[in-house]
C-alpha positions, 0 to 999 in steps of 0.5 A: 465519466468515472466509476460507481461506488459498487465498482470501486468496492469490487476493485478493492475486494478483488485486490485484497481477497483474491490471489493472483494467477500464478505465471510460470517462468520470469513473468510477474503473476497476473492480478485480476484487479489489473484485468478489471481496471483495463476493462473499466478504462475501456468502458470509459473510453467507449462511453466518452467516444459515444458522448463526445466528452472527456474521459476522466478528470485528472490530478497533478500526480498523473504527470509524475506517474508518466514522468517516472515511466519516462525515466524507466524508458530512458534507463532501459534505452541507455542500458541497451546502448551500453550492451550490459546484456539483453533487455528481458521481457520482465524489464519491459513490465517495469515500463508498464507498471507506473502507467498501470498504476496511473490508470488505477489512480485515475479510476479511483479519483473519478469515483462518483460518490455522495456522502452516504456512498462514501460512508458505505464504501468505508464500511465495505473497506473495513469488512474486507480488511476484517475478512483478510485478518480472519484469514490470517488467524485461520492460517495461524491455527490451521483451521480446517487444514487451510495451510495445506489447501488454500494458503499455497495459492496466496503465498507459495514461496512462504509456506516454510515460514508459515508452517514452521514459524507460524508467520501468517501471510493472510491474503498477501504473498508474504508476511511483511506485506500482510503486516503492512496491509494490517497497518493500513487497516489499523489506521483506517479503523482508527480514523473511522472511530475518530470522526464518528459521533456514534458510541457503537462505531467508536467501540467497533473501531477500537475492536477492529484496531485490536483485531488488525493489530493482532494480525499484524503482530502474528506476521512476526514482521518487525518492519510492520511493527515499527511502521504501525507505531509510526502511523498510529503515533502520527495520527494520534499525536500530530495529524488528528489533534490539528483537525479534531482538537487536543482534548479529543486526541487525548481520548483516542490516545488512552483508548489505543493504549488500552487496546495495545495492552489487551492485545499484548496480554492476549497474544502468546508471550513468545510472539514478541521474541523476534521483535526483541532482536531489534535491540541488538541489530549488530548481532541480527543475521537478517539485518546484517544480510540486508546491509550487505545487499544495500552496500552491493546495490549502492556500489553498483549505482555509483557506476551509473549515478544519473540514469542507473542500470535499468531494471536489469532483471536478468543480471541483478537481484531485484530483492535489495530489501530497500526500495529507495536504494532499488529505485536509485540503482535502477533509475539513478538520481533522475528517476529517484527525483521523479519518484520522490515527487510522485510520493509527495504529490500523493501525500499532498492530494490526501492532505488537502482533502483533510484540510477541506473536511469534505464529510466525516468519512472523507476526513477520516480517510484523509487523516488515516492515509496521511499517517500511513503514507509517512509510515510506508516511506519508512517501511520502504527502507527494509521492504517494498510498497511501490513494487508490490502489485497488491499493496500499491494498487490498494493504496492508490485506490484509497488515495484516489477515493479520497481525492474523488471527494475533492473532485465532487466540488472541484472543477469539471475539467480537472482537479486542482493541483 
């Protein structure tokens, strides 16, 4: 059982390019990708019942999704017994989140792909990122009045920043998230060029890296800029040389340096003014506000360090601007430990596919994701990945897609842990 390459491409396109359905009140917005995932899981269950065979192969990462869901449930239960306040319906959505993520990951990990299919999916993926980046450029120049008609469907809470400061949001809900998405796109485009023997693909790869990097910079997201440097730097100086060799890595470093110089020359000079504020964080109001939120959350966590406060959506801010501290405050040391194991298991999954070198496209995907996963761990210090209902599913689809290439030659009963 599993899904086809076309179904996986459809899921990626839905999550990257379509806005969610906005729900009034405290409930989270409805992303159509989750609806599609639930339908596909139901289809797999139905076919499994008819065929009398197992539903989906599983990876060791699934146990950590389930384990984290248990930690959320324990925190909710303890929170209710302490009588800190009533459990809100939105708190219960946090219980469902890791289970939904597990389904997304399972479907992608069970994608039925041949080597040619994998290459085609990679191209579709880059095209989808390109469409998303072009949408961001259209926002920057307000082409055809896009910011008055279309942009509010994607980022209704970010329109002031978009209209006043031209902080583009692309096909996501805020500029930081779009910047992180373009970091992922840049790394994937770079990997595509690394592991291709065709000159036209290498040139196309560098052009795409330039386009995605430009879109990332136009978000004015300092977090994304730092993560871009970490992810691209890791790919160039650490991960790729181990697989492709130091000589070929030097070529990649030179090409990326040229792309960076060209991008900086073409973009308006004032676009980097906000990034310059990182040189003096003591005087940066945005950074100081973050530090205040971190201190407040850590003080709260110290009251219940083992199991935390639970989501506490009705009594506490969920915008701590540090996902690691948010997880710690909500689910305590136990939840943080399981969450770290989940993150490490996802990294281990993509790393072992790279070591096996199962085709050029799969190896490129593995190298890119290894770099991005480390970068996203840093990005989670000032922002969110796990709690993003768009960024996290896209990442899980790609990690699962990478792992599906191991499964093609793995055991039928399950993937190695």
